SEFINU-749686 format. One record per residue (C-alpha): residue in three letters; x, y, z; residue number from 1. Coordinates in nm, 4 decimals, decimal comma. Layout:
<doses>
 rest        x        y        z  nr
  ALA        X        Y        Z NUM
...
</doses>
This chain:
<doses>
 rest        x        y        z  nr
  MET  -6,7081  -0,9046  -1,7113   1
  ASN  -6,7711  -1,3009  -1,7304   2
  PHE  -6,6145  -1,5111  -1,4274   3
  PRO  -6,5862  -1,8538  -1,4851   4
  SER  -6,6367  -1,8413  -1,0628   5
  LYS  -6,9257  -1,7705  -0,8552   6
  LEU  -6,6659  -1,7353  -0,5383   7
  LEU  -6,4364  -1,5247  -0,7575   8
  GLU  -6,7010  -1,3085  -0,8676   9
  ASN  -6,8310  -1,2349  -0,5349  10
  ALA  -6,4739  -1,1294  -0,4391  11
  VAL  -6,4477  -0,9157  -0,7092  12
  ASN  -6,7711  -0,7537  -0,6549  13
  GLU  -6,6741  -0,6686  -0,2597  14
  VAL  -6,3237  -0,5534  -0,3413  15
  SER  -6,4154  -0,3462  -0,6036  16
  GLN  -6,6348  -0,1085  -0,3448  17
  LEU  -6,3435   0,0289  -0,2000  18
  PRO  -6,2511   0,4074  -0,3132  19
  GLY  -6,0433   0,4013  -0,6434  20
  ILE  -6,0960   0,0176  -0,7109  21
  GLY  -6,2944  -0,0828  -1,0067  22
  LYS  -6,3297  -0,4059  -1,1584  23
  ARG  -5,9897  -0,4731  -1,3210  24
  THR  -5,8030  -0,3674  -1,0411  25
  ALA  -6,0272  -0,5922  -0,8207  26
  LEU  -5,9782  -0,9198  -1,0083  27
  ARG  -5,6110  -0,8171  -0,9892  28
  LEU  -5,5845  -0,8343  -0,6239  29
  VAL  -5,8097  -1,1064  -0,5806  30
  LEU  -5,6281  -1,3194  -0,8003  31
  HIS  -5,3155  -1,2303  -0,6422  32
  LEU  -5,4183  -1,3097  -0,2777  33
  LEU  -5,5503  -1,6638  -0,4269  34
  ARG  -5,1841  -1,7311  -0,5613  35
  GLN  -5,0326  -1,6558  -0,1903  36
  PRO  -5,0382  -1,9296   0,0800  37
  ALA  -5,3369  -1,9659   0,2894  38
  ASP  -5,1876  -1,8023   0,5796  39
  GLN  -5,1194  -1,4942   0,4194  40
  THR  -5,4778  -1,4036   0,3226  41
  ALA  -5,5914  -1,5702   0,6312  42
  GLY  -5,3628  -1,2882   0,8345  43
  LEU  -5,5090  -1,0602   0,6261  44
  THR  -5,8761  -1,1357   0,6913  45
  THR  -5,7689  -1,1095   1,0505  46
  ALA  -5,6463  -0,7708   1,0325  47
  LEU  -5,9495  -0,6617   0,8459  48
  LEU  -6,1822  -0,7850   1,0976  49
  GLY  -5,9884  -0,7006   1,3984  50
  LEU  -5,9904  -0,2904   1,2572  51
  ARG  -6,3564  -0,3462   1,1892  52
  ASN  -6,4328  -0,5061   1,5544  53
  ASP  -6,1861  -0,3490   1,7512  54
  ILE  -6,1367  -0,0480   1,6639  55
  LYS  -6,1712   0,2386   1,8865  56
  TYR  -6,2158   0,6191   1,8744  57
  CYS  -6,0386   0,8927   2,1408  58
  LYS  -6,3380   1,0259   2,3726  59
  ASN  -6,0593   1,3527   2,3712  60
  CYS  -6,0270   1,3910   1,9837  61
  HIS  -6,2183   1,1815   1,7754  62
  THR  -5,8839   1,0085   1,6084  63
  ILE  -5,8839   0,6573   1,5464  64
  SER  -5,7366   0,4529   1,8775  65
  ASP  -5,6557   0,1519   1,9979  66
  HIS  -5,7633   0,2777   2,3463  67
  ASP  -6,0219   0,5323   2,4892  68
  LEU  -5,7383   0,7772   2,4563  69
  CYS  -5,5003   0,7953   2,1581  70
  GLU  -5,0928   0,8414   2,2531  71
  ILE  -5,1316   1,1941   2,1629  72
  CYS  -5,3993   1,3019   2,3789  73
  GLU  -5,2561   1,0939   2,6525  74
  ASN  -4,8704   1,2257   2,5848  75
  PRO  -4,8037   1,4695   2,8670  76
  SER  -4,5455   1,6877   2,6349  77
  ARG  -4,8476   1,7832   2,3778  78
  ASP  -5,0166   2,0927   2,4492  79
  GLY  -5,3920   2,0474   2,4947  80
  SER  -5,4937   2,4354   2,5372  81
  ILE  -5,3953   2,4269   2,1475  82
  ILE  -5,6440   2,2729   1,9238  83
  CYS  -5,5762   2,2017   1,5458  84
  VAL  -5,9272   2,0908   1,3873  85
  VAL  -5,9090   1,8989   1,0747  86
  GLU  -6,1529   1,6334   0,8612  87
  ASP  -6,0247   1,3018   0,9379  88
  ILE  -5,7374   1,0929   1,0587  89
  ARG  -5,5416   1,0715   0,7379  90
  ASP  -5,5003   1,4633   0,8704  91
  VAL  -5,3799   1,3694   1,1553  92
  MET  -5,1385   1,1551   0,9886  93
  ALA  -4,9911   1,4295   0,7573  94
  LEU  -4,9638   1,6926   0,9760  95
  GLU  -4,7566   1,4678   1,2478  96
  ASN  -4,4992   1,3743   0,9720  97
  THR  -4,4317   1,7492   0,9873  98
  GLN  -4,2980   1,6724   1,3648  99
  LEU  -4,3910   2,0749   1,4147 100
  PHE  -4,6861   2,0396   1,5644 101
  LYS  -4,6911   1,9436   1,9427 102
  GLY  -5,0665   2,0664   2,0301 103
  HIS  -5,4119   1,8210   2,0211 104
  TYR  -5,5946   1,7678   1,7217 105
  HIS  -6,0356   1,7505   1,6832 106
  VAL  -6,1132   1,5100   1,4030 107
  LEU  -6,4535   1,6538   1,2597 108
  GLY  -6,4755   1,3575   1,0554 109
  GLY  -6,6125   1,5291   0,7817 110
  LYS  -6,6691   1,8952   0,6244 111
  ILE  -7,0544   2,0601   0,6143 112
  SER  -7,1474   1,9775   0,2686 113
  PRO  -7,5341   2,0689   0,1910 114
  ILE  -7,5293   1,8716  -0,1382 115
  ASP  -7,3985   1,5598   0,0079 116
  GLY  -7,6249   1,6187   0,3127 117
  VAL  -7,3658   1,6543   0,5877 118
  ALA  -7,4959   1,8382   0,8416 119
  PRO  -7,3441   2,0051   1,1477 120
  SER  -7,5080   1,7704   1,3500 121
  GLN  -7,3443   1,4669   1,1653 122
  LEU  -6,9999   1,6233   1,2385 123
  ASN  -6,7968   1,6605   1,6079 124
  ILE  -6,8415   2,0005   1,6171 125
  VAL  -7,0255   2,0136   1,9803 126
  THR  -6,7605   1,8195   2,1396 127
  LEU  -6,4923   2,1425   1,9923 128
  ILE  -6,7335   2,3949   2,1195 129
  ASN  -6,7517   2,2280   2,4410 130
  LYS  -6,4005   2,2163   2,4827 131
  VAL  -6,3933   2,6380   2,4133 132
  LYS  -6,6618   2,6177   2,6804 133
  GLU  -6,4811   2,5166   2,9757 134
  GLY  -6,1852   2,7874   2,9149 135
  LYS  -5,9106   2,5263   2,8475 136
  VAL  -5,8446   2,6565   2,4870 137
  LYS  -5,6123   2,9263   2,3913 138
  GLU  -5,6127   2,8536   2,0260 139
  ILE  -5,8340   2,6665   1,7659 140
  ILE  -5,5918   2,6131   1,4154 141
  PHE  -5,8401   2,5735   1,1573 142
  ALA  -5,6547   2,2982   0,8930 143
  LEU  -5,9370   2,2218   0,6611 144
  SER  -5,9119   2,1558   0,2782 145
  SER  -5,8993   2,4695   0,1117 146
  THR  -6,2356   2,3908  -0,0683 147
  MET  -6,5942   2,5272  -0,0083 148
  GLU  -6,7303   2,2436   0,1909 149
  GLY  -6,3783   2,3492   0,4352 150
  ASP  -6,4215   2,7262   0,4085 151
  THR  -6,8122   2,6842   0,5161 152
  THR  -6,6881   2,4261   0,7962 153
  ASN  -6,4656   2,6718   0,9297 154
  PHE  -6,6852   2,9567   0,9344 155
  TYR  -6,9613   2,7465   1,0906 156
  ILE  -6,7157   2,6817   1,3737 157
  TYR  -6,5613   3,0169   1,3720 158
  LYS  -6,9407   3,1737   1,4158 159
  GLN  -7,0152   2,9646   1,7262 160
  ILE  -6,6917   3,0329   1,9648 161
  LYS  -6,5794   3,3510   1,8318 162
  ASP  -6,7349   3,5367   2,1478 163
  PHE  -6,5214   3,3019   2,3464 164
  ASP  -6,1618   3,4315   2,4933 165
  VAL  -6,0046   3,1708   2,2102 166
  ILE  -5,7332   3,2878   1,8964 167
  THR  -5,8613   3,1336   1,6009 168
  SER  -5,6105   3,1056   1,3242 169
  THR  -5,5828   2,8839   0,9614 170
  ILE  -5,3181   2,7314   0,8403 171
  ALA  -5,1359   2,9578   0,5747 172
  ARG  -5,2565   2,8875   0,2088 173
  GLY  -4,9476   2,7309   0,1236 174
  ILE  -5,1601   2,4433   0,0299 175
  ALA  -5,2884   2,4798  -0,3494 176
  ILE  -5,6669   2,5352  -0,3379 177
  GLY  -5,8936   2,2536  -0,3537 178
  ASP  -5,5608   2,0512  -0,2671 179
  GLU  -5,6193   1,7799   0,0501 180
  LEU  -5,3868   1,8015   0,3394 181
  GLU  -5,2708   1,4040   0,2588 182
  TYR  -5,1417   1,4638  -0,0721 183
  ALA  -4,9317   1,7978   0,0341 184
  ASP  -4,5245   1,7211   0,1179 185
  GLU  -4,4092   1,7611   0,4484 186
  ILE  -4,2345   2,0704   0,3642 187
  THR  -4,5092   2,2490   0,2424 188
  LEU  -4,7563   2,1175   0,5022 189
  GLY  -4,5042   2,2007   0,7511 190
  ARG  -4,4640   2,5616   0,6552 191
  SER  -4,8529   2,6486   0,6251 192
  LEU  -4,8840   2,5175   0,9975 193
  ILE  -4,5977   2,7583   1,1394 194
  HIS  -4,7246   3,0525   0,9016 195
  ARG  -5,0596   3,0448   1,0250 196
  VAL  -5,2700   3,3524   0,9979 197
  PRO  -5,5900   3,4922   1,2332 198
  PHE  -5,8797   3,3237   1,0669 199
  GLU  -6,0660   3,6759   1,0448 200
  ASN  -5,7861   3,7492   0,8018 201
  SER  -5,8939   3,4594   0,6045 202
  LEU  -6,2461   3,5640   0,5406 203
  LYS  -6,1466   3,8704   0,3741 204
  MET  -5,9914   3,6573   0,1232 205
  LEU  -6,3346   3,4786   0,0503 206
</doses>
C-alpha cells in the first residue's frame, strides 16, 4: 500500500496493530478521523491517554476499575462468598448484563496455554487460592470458555482447592463448545449461570 504522506502511513500502521483491524480498515478509520473536527480527535486522544495512564485494577478481583476497589466488590449487597472465575473484563461485562449473578468475580487475566507460553504463574491464580484458604469463600463458579485451555485452567485451579471446604461448580454447557462468553446472548448466558453444575460432574465429560 503506497501512502502519499508519511504521517498518514504512521497513523495507519499504529491503528492496524489493533485486534481485527487490517491495513484497509485502519486507513478508513484514520481518514475518518482526519475529516472530523480537531476537538473530536483531541477528545479521543485524551480518552485513550487517560485509559492508559489512569486505569486501575481492583485489588480484590483484578477487574478494570477507576479505583482500588471496583464497584462490584465495594457493593455491600453483593455476596463475596460466591466467586465467579472468568478470563477477563469482557466476561465480567457479559455476565453482569444478565443481572442474575449477585456474587463477586475473580479475573484471571487469561487461560493456561503452554503452546502460547502462558503458565499458571502468569495468571491471577494465587490470589484466588488465598481467598479460599482464608475460609470466606463458599463456592467457586468456573465460567471460562469451553476450550481445551479453559478446561485445563479450571482443572488446575480445582486441584489447588479441592481439599478445602468450598463448593466448585461450572456454568452449564448451554454455551457451545469453543465459544467465548462475550459472544453468547444474555438469556443463554444467564441460564448457564443459574443451572451451573458441580465441577466434578464436568470432569466426567472430558
